All heavy atoms as a GROMACS GRO file, in nm:
protein
  585
    1MET      N    1   0.739  -0.103  -0.545
    1MET     CA    2   0.671  -0.137  -0.668
    1MET      C    3   0.539  -0.060  -0.679
    1MET      O    4   0.478  -0.025  -0.579
    1MET     CB    5   0.641  -0.287  -0.673
    1MET     CG    6   0.763  -0.378  -0.680
    1MET     SD    7   0.856  -0.362  -0.831
    1MET     CE    8   0.771  -0.477  -0.934
    2LEU      N    9   0.498  -0.041  -0.803
    2LEU     CA   10   0.372   0.025  -0.832
    2LEU      C   11   0.274  -0.076  -0.889
    2LEU      O   12   0.313  -0.166  -0.962
    2LEU     CB   13   0.394   0.135  -0.937
    2LEU     CG   14   0.487   0.250  -0.901
    2LEU    CD1   15   0.518   0.332  -1.026
    2LEU    CD2   16   0.422   0.339  -0.796
    3GLN      N   17   0.148  -0.059  -0.857
    3GLN     CA   18   0.041  -0.136  -0.920
    3GLN      C   19  -0.012  -0.050  -1.034
    3GLN      O   20  -0.070   0.056  -1.010
    3GLN     CB   21  -0.070  -0.167  -0.820
    3GLN     CG   22  -0.034  -0.269  -0.716
    3GLN     CD   23  -0.011  -0.407  -0.778
    3GLN    OE1   24  -0.076  -0.447  -0.874
    3GLN    NE2   25   0.084  -0.480  -0.722
    4LEU      N   26   0.009  -0.094  -1.157
    4LEU     CA   27  -0.031  -0.017  -1.274
    4LEU      C   28  -0.149  -0.084  -1.343
    4LEU      O   29  -0.149  -0.206  -1.364
    4LEU     CB   30   0.086  -0.007  -1.372
    4LEU     CG   31   0.056   0.056  -1.509
    4LEU    CD1   32   0.012   0.201  -1.494
    4LEU    CD2   33   0.178   0.045  -1.599
    5LYS      N   34  -0.247  -0.002  -1.380
    5LYS     CA   35  -0.358  -0.050  -1.461
    5LYS      C   36  -0.382   0.051  -1.572
    5LYS      O   37  -0.403   0.169  -1.546
    5LYS     CB   38  -0.485  -0.068  -1.378
    5LYS     CG   39  -0.599  -0.131  -1.456
    5LYS     CD   40  -0.714  -0.169  -1.365
    5LYS     CE   41  -0.819  -0.248  -1.441
    5LYS     NZ   42  -0.929  -0.287  -1.352
    6ILE      N   43  -0.372   0.004  -1.696
    6ILE     CA   44  -0.396   0.088  -1.813
    6ILE      C   45  -0.520   0.036  -1.884
    6ILE      O   46  -0.525  -0.082  -1.921
    6ILE     CB   47  -0.277   0.086  -1.911
    6ILE    CG1   48  -0.148   0.130  -1.841
    6ILE    CG2   49  -0.306   0.175  -2.032
    6ILE    CD1   50  -0.023   0.117  -1.928
    7VAL      N   51  -0.621   0.122  -1.901
    7VAL     CA   52  -0.743   0.081  -1.968
    7VAL      C   53  -0.770   0.173  -2.086
    7VAL      O   54  -0.739   0.291  -2.083
    7VAL     CB   55  -0.865   0.080  -1.873
    7VAL    CG1   56  -0.848  -0.023  -1.764
    7VAL    CG2   57  -0.891   0.216  -1.814
    8SER      N   58  -0.827   0.115  -2.191
    8SER     CA   59  -0.874   0.190  -2.307
    8SER      C   60  -1.022   0.155  -2.323
    8SER      O   61  -1.072   0.065  -2.255
    8SER     CB   62  -0.795   0.150  -2.432
    8SER     OG   63  -0.827   0.018  -2.471
    9PRO      N   64  -1.094   0.224  -2.412
    9PRO     CA   65  -1.235   0.189  -2.431
    9PRO      C   66  -1.255   0.044  -2.477
    9PRO      O   67  -1.358  -0.016  -2.450
    9PRO     CB   68  -1.281   0.285  -2.540
    9PRO     CG   69  -1.193   0.404  -2.524
    9PRO     CD   70  -1.059   0.347  -2.484
   10GLU      N   71  -1.153  -0.013  -2.541
   10GLU     CA   72  -1.166  -0.149  -2.592
   10GLU      C   73  -1.139  -0.258  -2.489
   10GLU      O   74  -1.202  -0.363  -2.490
   10GLU     CB   75  -1.070  -0.171  -2.711
   10GLU     CG   76  -1.100  -0.087  -2.833
   10GLU     CD   77  -1.048   0.055  -2.823
   10GLU    OE1   78  -0.950   0.079  -2.751
   10GLU    OE2   79  -1.107   0.144  -2.887
   11LYS      N   80  -1.038  -0.236  -2.402
   11LYS     CA   81  -0.998  -0.344  -2.312
   11LYS      C   82  -0.901  -0.292  -2.205
   11LYS      O   83  -0.859  -0.178  -2.208
   11LYS     CB   84  -0.929  -0.455  -2.390
   11LYS     CG   85  -0.798  -0.412  -2.456
   11LYS     CD   86  -0.733  -0.527  -2.530
   11LYS     CE   87  -0.601  -0.483  -2.590
   11LYS     NZ   88  -0.527  -0.592  -2.651
   12VAL      N   89  -0.866  -0.382  -2.113
   12VAL     CA   90  -0.758  -0.354  -2.018
   12VAL      C   91  -0.628  -0.381  -2.093
   12VAL      O   92  -0.601  -0.494  -2.135
   12VAL     CB   93  -0.768  -0.443  -1.893
   12VAL    CG1   94  -0.648  -0.422  -1.803
   12VAL    CG2   95  -0.897  -0.414  -1.817
   13GLU      N   96  -0.548  -0.278  -2.113
   13GLU     CA   97  -0.425  -0.290  -2.190
   13GLU      C   98  -0.312  -0.354  -2.109
   13GLU      O   99  -0.229  -0.426  -2.162
   13GLU     CB  100  -0.378  -0.151  -2.239
   13GLU     CG  101  -0.479  -0.078  -2.325
   13GLU     CD  102  -0.499  -0.143  -2.460
   13GLU    OE1  103  -0.407  -0.212  -2.510
   13GLU    OE2  104  -0.608  -0.125  -2.519
   14PHE      N  105  -0.311  -0.326  -1.976
   14PHE     CA  106  -0.208  -0.383  -1.889
   14PHE      C  107  -0.256  -0.372  -1.745
   14PHE      O  108  -0.316  -0.273  -1.705
   14PHE     CB  109  -0.075  -0.308  -1.904
   14PHE     CG  110   0.033  -0.359  -1.812
   14PHE    CD1  111   0.110  -0.468  -1.846
   14PHE    CD2  112   0.055  -0.299  -1.688
   14PHE    CE1  113   0.208  -0.517  -1.761
   14PHE    CE2  114   0.153  -0.347  -1.601
   14PHE     CZ  115   0.230  -0.456  -1.638
   15ALA      N  116  -0.224  -0.473  -1.667
   15ALA     CA  117  -0.249  -0.470  -1.523
   15ALA      C  118  -0.140  -0.553  -1.456
   15ALA      O  119  -0.121  -0.669  -1.491
   15ALA     CB  120  -0.387  -0.525  -1.489
   16GLY      N  121  -0.066  -0.490  -1.365
   16GLY     CA  122   0.039  -0.562  -1.295
   16GLY      C  123   0.134  -0.469  -1.223
   16GLY      O  124   0.113  -0.348  -1.216
   17GLU      N  125   0.241  -0.528  -1.168
   17GLU     CA  126   0.342  -0.452  -1.094
   17GLU      C  127   0.451  -0.402  -1.187
   17GLU      O  128   0.495  -0.475  -1.276
   17GLU     CB  129   0.405  -0.539  -0.986
   17GLU     CG  130   0.317  -0.565  -0.867
   17GLU     CD  131   0.391  -0.632  -0.753
   17GLU    OE1  132   0.499  -0.691  -0.776
   17GLU    OE2  133   0.341  -0.624  -0.641
   18VAL      N  134   0.491  -0.277  -1.167
   18VAL     CA  135   0.600  -0.218  -1.244
   18VAL      C  136   0.690  -0.137  -1.150
   18VAL      O  137   0.650  -0.102  -1.039
   18VAL     CB  138   0.548  -0.127  -1.358
   18VAL    CG1  139   0.466  -0.207  -1.459
   18VAL    CG2  140   0.466  -0.012  -1.303
   19ASN      N  141   0.810  -0.105  -1.198
   19ASN     CA  142   0.902  -0.022  -1.120
   19ASN      C  143   0.878   0.126  -1.140
   19ASN      O  144   0.897   0.206  -1.048
   19ASN     CB  145   1.046  -0.055  -1.156
   19ASN     CG  146   1.086  -0.194  -1.110
   19ASN    OD1  147   1.063  -0.229  -0.995
   19ASN    ND2  148   1.143  -0.273  -1.199
   20SER      N  149   0.839   0.165  -1.263
   20SER     CA  150   0.815   0.306  -1.292
   20SER      C  151   0.723   0.319  -1.413
   20SER      O  152   0.707   0.224  -1.490
   20SER     CB  153   0.947   0.380  -1.319
   20SER     OG  154   1.004   0.335  -1.440
   21VAL      N  155   0.664   0.438  -1.427
   21VAL     CA  156   0.576   0.468  -1.540
   21VAL      C  157   0.610   0.609  -1.588
   21VAL      O  158   0.619   0.701  -1.507
   21VAL     CB  159   0.427   0.465  -1.499
   21VAL    CG1  160   0.338   0.490  -1.620
   21VAL    CG2  161   0.391   0.335  -1.431
   22LYS      N  162   0.632   0.624  -1.719
   22LYS     CA  163   0.653   0.756  -1.779
   22LYS      C  164   0.531   0.788  -1.864
   22LYS      O  165   0.487   0.704  -1.944
   22LYS     CB  166   0.778   0.758  -1.865
   22LYS     CG  167   0.905   0.742  -1.786
   22LYS     CD  168   1.027   0.745  -1.877
   22LYS     CE  169   1.154   0.718  -1.797
   22LYS     NZ  170   1.273   0.709  -1.884
   23VAL      N  171   0.476   0.908  -1.846
   23VAL     CA  172   0.355   0.947  -1.919
   23VAL      C  173   0.372   1.084  -1.983
   23VAL      O  174   0.448   1.168  -1.932
   23VAL     CB  175   0.232   0.947  -1.826
   23VAL    CG1  176   0.198   0.807  -1.778
   23VAL    CG2  177   0.252   1.040  -1.707
   24PRO      N  178   0.300   1.108  -2.094
   24PRO     CA  179   0.306   1.238  -2.161
   24PRO      C  180   0.201   1.334  -2.103
   24PRO      O  181   0.091   1.348  -2.157
   24PRO     CB  182   0.277   1.203  -2.307
   24PRO     CG  183   0.185   1.085  -2.297
   24PRO     CD  184   0.230   1.009  -2.175
   25GLY      N  185   0.233   1.398  -1.992
   25GLY     CA  186   0.140   1.491  -1.930
   25GLY      C  187   0.114   1.612  -2.017
   25GLY      O  188   0.195   1.645  -2.104
   26SER      N  189   0.002   1.678  -1.995
   26SER     CA  190  -0.032   1.794  -2.077
   26SER      C  191   0.064   1.910  -2.055
   26SER      O  192   0.076   1.999  -2.139
   26SER     CB  193  -0.177   1.838  -2.050
   26SER     OG  194  -0.195   1.863  -1.913
   27GLN      N  195   0.137   1.910  -1.943
   27GLN     CA  196   0.237   2.013  -1.915
   27GLN      C  197   0.379   1.961  -1.936
   27GLN      O  198   0.476   2.024  -1.895
   27GLN     CB  199   0.222   2.064  -1.771
   27GLN     CG  200   0.087   2.127  -1.741
   27GLN     CD  201   0.066   2.254  -1.821
   27GLN    OE1  202   0.152   2.340  -1.828
   27GLN    NE2  203  -0.051   2.263  -1.884
   28GLY      N  204   0.392   1.843  -1.997
   28GLY     CA  205   0.522   1.783  -2.022
   28GLY      C  206   0.528   1.641  -1.968
   28GLY      O  207   0.446   1.600  -1.886
   29ASN      N  208   0.626   1.566  -2.015
   29ASN     CA  209   0.643   1.427  -1.971
   29ASN      C  210   0.686   1.422  -1.825
   29ASN      O  211   0.761   1.509  -1.780
   29ASN     CB  212   0.747   1.357  -2.057
   29ASN     CG  213   0.703   1.341  -2.201
   29ASN    OD1  214   0.587   1.359  -2.234
   29ASN    ND2  215   0.796   1.307  -2.287
   30PHE      N  216   0.640   1.320  -1.754
   30PHE     CA  217   0.688   1.299  -1.617
   30PHE      C  218   0.688   1.151  -1.584
   30PHE      O  219   0.621   1.072  -1.648
   30PHE     CB  220   0.610   1.382  -1.514
   30PHE     CG  221   0.464   1.347  -1.500
   30PHE    CD1  222   0.422   1.260  -1.401
   30PHE    CD2  223   0.369   1.406  -1.581
   30PHE    CE1  224   0.288   1.230  -1.384
   30PHE    CE2  225   0.234   1.377  -1.566
   30PHE     CZ  226   0.193   1.289  -1.467
   31GLU      N  227   0.770   1.118  -1.483
   31GLU     CA  228   0.787   0.980  -1.441
   31GLU      C  229   0.727   0.959  -1.303
   31GLU      O  230   0.741   1.044  -1.214
   31GLU     CB  231   0.936   0.944  -1.439
   31GLU     CG  232   0.964   0.799  -1.408
   31GLU     CD  233   1.111   0.762  -1.424
   31GLU    OE1  234   1.196   0.852  -1.428
   31GLU    OE2  235   1.139   0.642  -1.431
   32ILE      N  236   0.662   0.846  -1.286
   32ILE     CA  237   0.600   0.810  -1.158
   32ILE      C  238   0.681   0.694  -1.100
   32ILE      O  239   0.700   0.591  -1.164
   32ILE     CB  240   0.454   0.767  -1.179
   32ILE    CG1  241   0.376   0.882  -1.241
   32ILE    CG2  242   0.393   0.722  -1.047
   32ILE    CD1  243   0.247   0.838  -1.308
   33LEU      N  244   0.730   0.714  -0.978
   33LEU     CA  245   0.807   0.612  -0.907
   33LEU      C  246   0.735   0.575  -0.778
   33LEU      O  247   0.638   0.641  -0.739
   33LEU     CB  248   0.947   0.666  -0.875
   33LEU     CG  249   1.033   0.706  -0.995
   33LEU    CD1  250   1.157   0.778  -0.948
   33LEU    CD2  251   1.070   0.584  -1.077
   34THR      N  252   0.782   0.473  -0.711
   34THR     CA  253   0.724   0.431  -0.583
   34THR      C  254   0.718   0.549  -0.487
   34THR      O  255   0.810   0.631  -0.480
   34THR     CB  256   0.809   0.318  -0.522
   34THR    OG1  257   0.816   0.210  -0.615
   34THR    CG2  258   0.748   0.267  -0.392
   35ASP      N  259   0.607   0.559  -0.413
   35ASP     CA  260   0.581   0.664  -0.315
   35ASP      C  261   0.566   0.803  -0.376
   35ASP      O  262   0.588   0.905  -0.311
   35ASP     CB  263   0.688   0.666  -0.205
   35ASP     CG  264   0.689   0.538  -0.123
   35ASP    OD1  265   0.581   0.478  -0.106
   35ASP    OD2  266   0.798   0.497  -0.078
   36HIS      N  267   0.523   0.809  -0.504
   36HIS     CA  268   0.494   0.936  -0.569
   36HIS      C  269   0.378   1.003  -0.497
   36HIS      O  270   0.287   0.937  -0.448
   36HIS     CB  271   0.458   0.911  -0.716
   36HIS     CG  272   0.459   1.034  -0.801
   36HIS    ND1  273   0.361   1.129  -0.798
   36HIS    CD2  274   0.548   1.076  -0.895
   36HIS    CE1  275   0.388   1.224  -0.884
   36HIS    NE2  276   0.502   1.194  -0.944
   37ALA      N  277   0.380   1.135  -0.493
   37ALA     CA  278   0.271   1.211  -0.433
   37ALA      C  279   0.142   1.188  -0.511
   37ALA      O  280   0.146   1.166  -0.632
   37ALA     CB  281   0.304   1.360  -0.432
   38PRO      N  282   0.027   1.191  -0.443
   38PRO     CA  283  -0.100   1.175  -0.516
   38PRO      C  284  -0.113   1.284  -0.624
   38PRO      O  285  -0.078   1.400  -0.600
   38PRO     CB  286  -0.206   1.194  -0.407
   38PRO     CG  287  -0.136   1.158  -0.280
   38PRO     CD  288   0.006   1.204  -0.298
   39ILE      N  289  -0.163   1.244  -0.741
   39ILE     CA  290  -0.176   1.338  -0.852
   39ILE      C  291  -0.283   1.286  -0.949
   39ILE      O  292  -0.303   1.166  -0.961
   39ILE     CB  293  -0.041   1.356  -0.926
   39ILE    CG1  294  -0.051   1.466  -1.032
   39ILE    CG2  295   0.005   1.227  -0.987
   39ILE    CD1  296   0.082   1.500  -1.098
   40ILE      N  297  -0.350   1.381  -1.013
   40ILE     CA  298  -0.437   1.351  -1.126
   40ILE      C  299  -0.394   1.446  -1.237
   40ILE      O  300  -0.378   1.566  -1.213
   40ILE     CB  301  -0.586   1.372  -1.093
   40ILE    CG1  302  -0.631   1.275  -0.985
   40ILE    CG2  303  -0.672   1.356  -1.219
   40ILE    CD1  304  -0.772   1.297  -0.938
   41SER      N  305  -0.371   1.393  -1.358
   41SER     CA  306  -0.323   1.475  -1.468
   41SER      C  307  -0.384   1.429  -1.599
   41SER      O  308  -0.407   1.309  -1.618
   41SER     CB  309  -0.170   1.467  -1.478
   41SER     OG  310  -0.121   1.540  -1.590
   42THR      N  311  -0.408   1.524  -1.688
   42THR     CA  312  -0.449   1.487  -1.823
   42THR      C  313  -0.325   1.448  -1.902
   42THR      O  314  -0.213   1.491  -1.870
   42THR     CB  315  -0.520   1.604  -1.894
   42THR    OG1  316  -0.436   1.719  -1.892
   42THR    CG2  317  -0.653   1.634  -1.827
   43LEU      N  318  -0.346   1.366  -2.003
   43LEU     CA  319  -0.235   1.321  -2.088
   43LEU      C  320  -0.259   1.368  -2.231
   43LEU      O  321  -0.372   1.377  -2.276
   43LEU     CB  322  -0.225   1.168  -2.086
   43LEU     CG  323  -0.204   1.103  -1.950
   43LEU    CD1  324  -0.204   0.952  -1.964
   43LEU    CD2  325  -0.075   1.151  -1.887
   44GLN      N  326  -0.150   1.398  -2.299
   44GLN     CA  327  -0.157   1.438  -2.439
   44GLN      C  328  -0.104   1.325  -2.527
   44GLN      O  329  -0.060   1.222  -2.477
   44GLN     CB  330  -0.077   1.566  -2.462
   44GLN     CG  331   0.072   1.550  -2.436
   44GLN     CD  332   0.147   1.681  -2.451
   44GLN    OE1  333   0.088   1.785  -2.473
   44GLN    NE2  334   0.277   1.676  -2.438
   45LYS      N  335  -0.109   1.346  -2.657
   45LYS     CA  336  -0.058   1.245  -2.750
   45LYS      C  337   0.088   1.217  -2.721
   45LYS      O  338   0.167   1.310  -2.699
   45LYS     CB  339  -0.073   1.295  -2.894
   45LYS     CG  340  -0.030   1.195  -2.998
   45LYS     CD  341  -0.055   1.247  -3.138
   45LYS     CE  342  -0.012   1.142  -3.240
   45LYS     NZ  343  -0.038   1.187  -3.378
   46GLY      N  344   0.124   1.090  -2.718
   46GLY     CA  345   0.262   1.051  -2.689
   46GLY      C  346   0.271   0.904  -2.656
   46GLY      O  347   0.191   0.823  -2.704
   47VAL      N  348   0.369   0.869  -2.573
   47VAL     CA  349   0.396   0.730  -2.540
   47VAL      C  350   0.395   0.711  -2.388
   47VAL      O  351   0.459   0.786  -2.315
   47VAL     CB  352   0.533   0.686  -2.596
   47VAL    CG1  353   0.565   0.543  -2.556
   47VAL    CG2  354   0.535   0.700  -2.748
   48VAL      N  355   0.322   0.608  -2.343
   48VAL     CA  356   0.328   0.565  -2.203
   48VAL      C  357   0.433   0.454  -2.198
   48VAL      O  358   0.426   0.359  -2.276
   48VAL     CB  359   0.192   0.512  -2.155
   48VAL    CG1  360   0.203   0.458  -2.013
   48VAL    CG2  361   0.086   0.622  -2.162
   49GLU      N  362   0.532   0.468  -2.109
   49GLU     CA  363   0.639   0.369  -2.096
   49GLU      C  364   0.636   0.308  -1.956
   49GLU      O  365   0.624   0.380  -1.858
   49GLU     CB  366   0.776   0.434  -2.119
   49GLU     CG  367   0.797   0.491  -2.257
   49GLU     CD  368   0.935   0.552  -2.273
   49GLU    OE1  369   1.033   0.489  -2.230
   49GLU    OE2  370   0.942   0.665  -2.326
   50TYR      N  371   0.650   0.175  -1.951
   50TYR     CA  372   0.653   0.105  -1.822
   50TYR      C  373   0.733  -0.022  -1.838
   50TYR      O  374   0.706  -0.104  -1.924
   50TYR     CB  375   0.511   0.074  -1.773
   50TYR     CG  376   0.424   0.002  -1.872
   50TYR    CD1  377   0.411  -0.137  -1.866
   50TYR    CD2  378   0.358   0.070  -1.974
   50TYR    CE1  379   0.333  -0.205  -1.958
   50TYR    CE2  380   0.279   0.003  -2.066
   50TYR     CZ  381   0.267  -0.134  -2.058
   50TYR     OH  382   0.190  -0.201  -2.149
   51ASP      N  383   0.836  -0.036  -1.758
   51ASP     CA  384   0.921  -0.156  -1.755
   51ASP      C  385   0.958  -0.207  -1.895
   51ASP      O  386   0.941  -0.324  -1.926
   51ASP     CB  387   0.854  -0.267  -1.675
   51ASP     CG  388   0.863  -0.243  -1.524
   51ASP    OD1  389   0.923  -0.142  -1.484
   51ASP    OD2  390   0.811  -0.326  -1.448
   52GLY      N  391   1.006  -0.118  -1.981
   52GLY     CA  392   1.051  -0.158  -2.113
   52GLY      C  393   0.942  -0.170  -2.218
   52GLY      O  394   0.971  -0.194  -2.334
   53GLN      N  395   0.818  -0.154  -2.179
   53GLN     CA  396   0.706  -0.160  -2.273
   53GLN      C  397   0.664  -0.018  -2.312
   53GLN      O  398   0.682   0.076  -2.234
   53GLN     CB  399   0.586  -0.231  -2.208
   53GLN     CG  400   0.616  -0.370  -2.161
   53GLN     CD  401   0.647  -0.465  -2.275
   53GLN    OE1  402   0.578  -0.467  -2.375
   53GLN    NE2  403   0.754  -0.542  -2.261
   54GLN      N  404   0.608  -0.003  -2.431
   54GLN     CA  405   0.560   0.127  -2.477
   54GLN      C  406   0.421   0.114  -2.534
   54GLN      O  407   0.389   0.015  -2.601
   54GLN     CB  408   0.653   0.184  -2.584
   54GLN     CG  409   0.791   0.218  -2.533
   54GLN     CD  410   0.874   0.292  -2.638
   54GLN    OE1  411   0.844   0.285  -2.756
   54GLN    NE2  412   0.974   0.363  -2.594
   55LEU      N  413   0.338   0.215  -2.510
   55LEU     CA  414   0.202   0.219  -2.562
   55LEU      C  415   0.177   0.359  -2.616
   55LEU      O  416   0.181   0.456  -2.539
   55LEU     CB  417   0.101   0.185  -2.452
   55LEU     CG  418  -0.046   0.187  -2.491
   55LEU    CD1  419  -0.076   0.075  -2.590
   55LEU    CD2  420  -0.134   0.175  -2.368
   56GLU      N  421   0.154   0.370  -2.747
   56GLU     CA  422   0.125   0.500  -2.807
   56GLU      C  423  -0.020   0.537  -2.780
   56GLU      O  424  -0.110   0.455  -2.797
   56GLU     CB  425   0.151   0.497  -2.958
   56GLU     CG  426   0.298   0.490  -2.992
   56GLU     CD  427   0.322   0.510  -3.141
   56GLU    OE1  428   0.248   0.589  -3.204
   56GLU    OE2  429   0.414   0.446  -3.192
   57ILE      N  430  -0.040   0.664  -2.737
   57ILE     CA  431  -0.175   0.709  -2.704
   57ILE      C  432  -0.205   0.842  -2.772
   57ILE      O  433  -0.115   0.917  -2.810
   57ILE     CB  434  -0.194   0.723  -2.552
   57ILE    CG1  435  -0.105   0.833  -2.493
   57ILE    CG2  436  -0.171   0.591  -2.481
   57ILE    CD1  437  -0.140   0.874  -2.352
   58LEU      N  438  -0.335   0.869  -2.785
   58LEU     CA  439  -0.380   0.998  -2.837
   58LEU      C  440  -0.408   1.096  -2.723
   58LEU      O  441  -0.407   1.218  -2.743
   58LEU     CB  442  -0.508   0.980  -2.921
   58LEU     CG  443  -0.491   0.903  -3.051
   58LEU    CD1  444  -0.626   0.879  -3.117
   58LEU    CD2  445  -0.399   0.979  -3.146
   59GLY      N  446  -0.434   1.045  -2.605
   59GLY     CA  447  -0.463   1.128  -2.488
   59GLY      C  448  -0.526   1.043  -2.380
   59GLY      O  449  -0.544   0.922  -2.396
   60GLY      N  450  -0.563   1.109  -2.269
   60GLY     CA  451  -0.626   1.039  -2.159
   60GLY      C  452  -0.598   1.109  -2.028
   60GLY      O  453  -0.576   1.229  -2.024
   61PHE      N  454  -0.597   1.030  -1.920
   61PHE     CA  455  -0.562   1.086  -1.789
   61PHE      C  456  -0.496   0.979  -1.703
   61PHE      O  457  -0.508   0.860  -1.730
   61PHE     CB  458  -0.682   1.149  -1.718
   61PHE     CG  459  -0.785   1.051  -1.671
   61PHE    CD1  460  -0.777   0.994  -1.544
   61PHE    CD2  461  -0.892   1.016  -1.751
   61PHE    CE1  462  -0.871   0.904  -1.500
   61PHE    CE2  463  -0.988   0.924  -1.708
   61PHE     CZ  464  -0.978   0.869  -1.582
   62VAL      N  465  -0.425   1.027  -1.600
   62VAL     CA  466  -0.358   0.937  -1.506
   62VAL      C  467  -0.393   0.982  -1.364
   62VAL      O  468  -0.404   1.102  -1.338
   62VAL     CB  469  -0.204   0.936  -1.527
   62VAL    CG1  470  -0.145   1.073  -1.507
   62VAL    CG2  471  -0.136   0.835  -1.434
   63ALA      N  472  -0.411   0.885  -1.276
   63ALA     CA  473  -0.434   0.912  -1.134
   63ALA      C  474  -0.338   0.825  -1.053
   63ALA      O  475  -0.324   0.706  -1.081
   63ALA     CB  476  -0.578   0.882  -1.095
   64VAL      N  477  -0.272   0.888  -0.954
   64VAL     CA  478  -0.177   0.816  -0.869
   64VAL      C  479  -0.218   0.837  -0.724
   64VAL      O  480  -0.242   0.951  -0.681
   64VAL     CB  481  -0.033   0.870  -0.889
   64VAL    CG1  482   0.064   0.794  -0.799
   64VAL    CG2  483   0.008   0.862  -1.034
   65GLN      N  484  -0.225   0.726  -0.650
   65GLN     CA  485  -0.254   0.735  -0.507
   65GLN      C  486  -0.206   0.608  -0.439
   65GLN      O  487  -0.241   0.497  -0.481
   65GLN     CB  488  -0.404   0.753  -0.482
   65GLN     CG  489  -0.436   0.778  -0.337
   65GLN     CD  490  -0.581   0.819  -0.316
   65GLN    OE1  491  -0.655   0.840  -0.411
   65GLN    NE2  492  -0.621   0.829  -0.192
   66GLN      N  493  -0.123   0.622  -0.338
   66GLN     CA  494  -0.072   0.511  -0.257
   66GLN      C  495  -0.016   0.396  -0.342
   66GLN      O  496  -0.052   0.280  -0.327
   66GLN     CB  497  -0.181   0.460  -0.163
   66GLN     CG  498  -0.225   0.564  -0.063
   66GLN     CD  499  -0.338   0.516   0.025
   66GLN    OE1  500  -0.410   0.422  -0.008
   66GLN    NE2  501  -0.357   0.583   0.137
   67ASN      N  502   0.077   0.433  -0.432
   67ASN     CA  503   0.147   0.337  -0.519
   67ASN      C  504   0.055   0.262  -0.616
   67ASN      O  505   0.093   0.158  -0.670
   67ASN     CB  506   0.231   0.238  -0.438
   67ASN     CG  507   0.349   0.307  -0.372
   67ASN    OD1  508   0.408   0.396  -0.430
   67ASN    ND2  509   0.381   0.266  -0.251
   68GLU      N  510  -0.065   0.315  -0.639
   68GLU     CA  511  -0.154   0.262  -0.741
   68GLU      C  512  -0.166   0.366  -0.852
   68GLU      O  513  -0.200   0.482  -0.826
   68GLU     CB  514  -0.292   0.230  -0.684
   68GLU     CG  515  -0.289   0.112  -0.587
   68GLU     CD  516  -0.427   0.072  -0.540
   68GLU    OE1  517  -0.527   0.124  -0.593
   68GLU    OE2  518  -0.433  -0.010  -0.448
   69VAL      N  519  -0.136   0.324  -0.975
   69VAL     CA  520  -0.139   0.414  -1.090
   69VAL      C  521  -0.248   0.365  -1.185
   69VAL      O  522  -0.242   0.253  -1.233
   69VAL     CB  523  -0.002   0.416  -1.163
   69VAL    CG1  524  -0.007   0.514  -1.279
   69VAL    CG2  525   0.110   0.452  -1.066
   70SER      N  526  -0.346   0.451  -1.209
   70SER     CA  527  -0.455   0.419  -1.301
   70SER      C  528  -0.442   0.510  -1.421
   70SER      O  529  -0.439   0.633  -1.407
   70SER     CB  530  -0.590   0.440  -1.235
   70SER     OG  531  -0.603   0.357  -1.121
   71VAL      N  532  -0.436   0.451  -1.540
   71VAL     CA  533  -0.422   0.528  -1.662
   71VAL      C  534  -0.538   0.491  -1.755
   71VAL      O  535  -0.559   0.374  -1.785
   71VAL     CB  536  -0.288   0.500  -1.733
   71VAL    CG1  537  -0.270   0.589  -1.854
   71VAL    CG2  538  -0.171   0.517  -1.636
   72CYS      N  539  -0.614   0.592  -1.798
   72CYS     CA  540  -0.722   0.572  -1.892
   72CYS      C  541  -0.681   0.641  -2.021
   72CYS      O  542  -0.649   0.761  -2.019
   72CYS     CB  543  -0.851   0.634  -1.838
   72CYS     SG  544  -0.993   0.610  -1.944
   73VAL      N  545  -0.676   0.567  -2.131
   73VAL     CA  546  -0.618   0.620  -2.254
   73VAL      C  547  -0.707   0.596  -2.375
   73VAL      O  548  -0.787   0.504  -2.378
   73VAL     CB  549  -0.479   0.560  -2.284
   73VAL    CG1  550  -0.380   0.589  -2.172
   73VAL    CG2  551  -0.487   0.410  -2.308
   74GLU      N  552  -0.686   0.680  -2.475
   74GLU     CA  553  -0.737   0.656  -2.609
   74GLU      C  554  -0.616   0.619  -2.693
   74GLU      O  555  -0.523   0.698  -2.702
   74GLU     CB  556  -0.807   0.779  -2.665
   74GLU     CG  557  -0.866   0.756  -2.802
   74GLU     CD  558  -0.939   0.877  -2.858
   74GLU    OE1  559  -0.957   0.975  -2.786
   74GLU    OE2  560  -0.974   0.872  -2.976
   75LYS      N  561  -0.618   0.499  -2.748
   75LYS     CA  562  -0.503   0.450  -2.823
   75LYS      C  563  -0.504   0.500  -2.967
   75LYS      O  564  -0.609   0.528  -3.022
   75LYS     CB  565  -0.502   0.297  -2.827
   75LYS     CG  566  -0.462   0.233  -2.697
   75LYS     CD  567  -0.459   0.084  -2.701
   75LYS     CE  568  -0.439   0.025  -2.836
   75LYS     NZ  569  -0.433  -0.120  -2.840
   76THR      N  570  -0.385   0.506  -3.027
   76THR     CA  571  -0.374   0.533  -3.168
   76THR      C  572  -0.415   0.410  -3.245
   76THR      O  573  -0.407   0.298  -3.194
   76THR     CB  574  -0.230   0.572  -3.208
   76THR    OG1  575  -0.142   0.465  -3.173
   76THR    CG2  576  -0.184   0.698  -3.136
   77GLU      N  577  -0.461   0.427  -3.366
   77GLU     CA  578  -0.505   0.313  -3.448
   77GLU      C  579  -0.388   0.242  -3.510
   77GLU      O  580  -0.291   0.294  -3.543
   77GLU     CB  581  -0.601   0.362  -3.557
   77GLU     CG  582  -0.732   0.410  -3.498
   77GLU     CD  583  -0.810   0.303  -3.421
   77GLU    OE1  584  -0.811   0.186  -3.467
   77GLU    OE2  585  -0.866   0.334  -3.317
   0.00000   0.00000   0.00000
């Protein structure tokens, strides 16, 4: 399992355990699974998907380390 935390300037959008996270990386979409290699990436406009939930974003960044995924986003209005 992954510990996912998604924050926007307004609030914490989500915090909890998930099986996977799909993000719109600046070099293309990618999926984060358990035991993913450490990575920091910028995000472009698109959709963050996690356990059947979707969040539309304008951009942001993601950091992954030791099954902890931190996503900082600017949401669409």
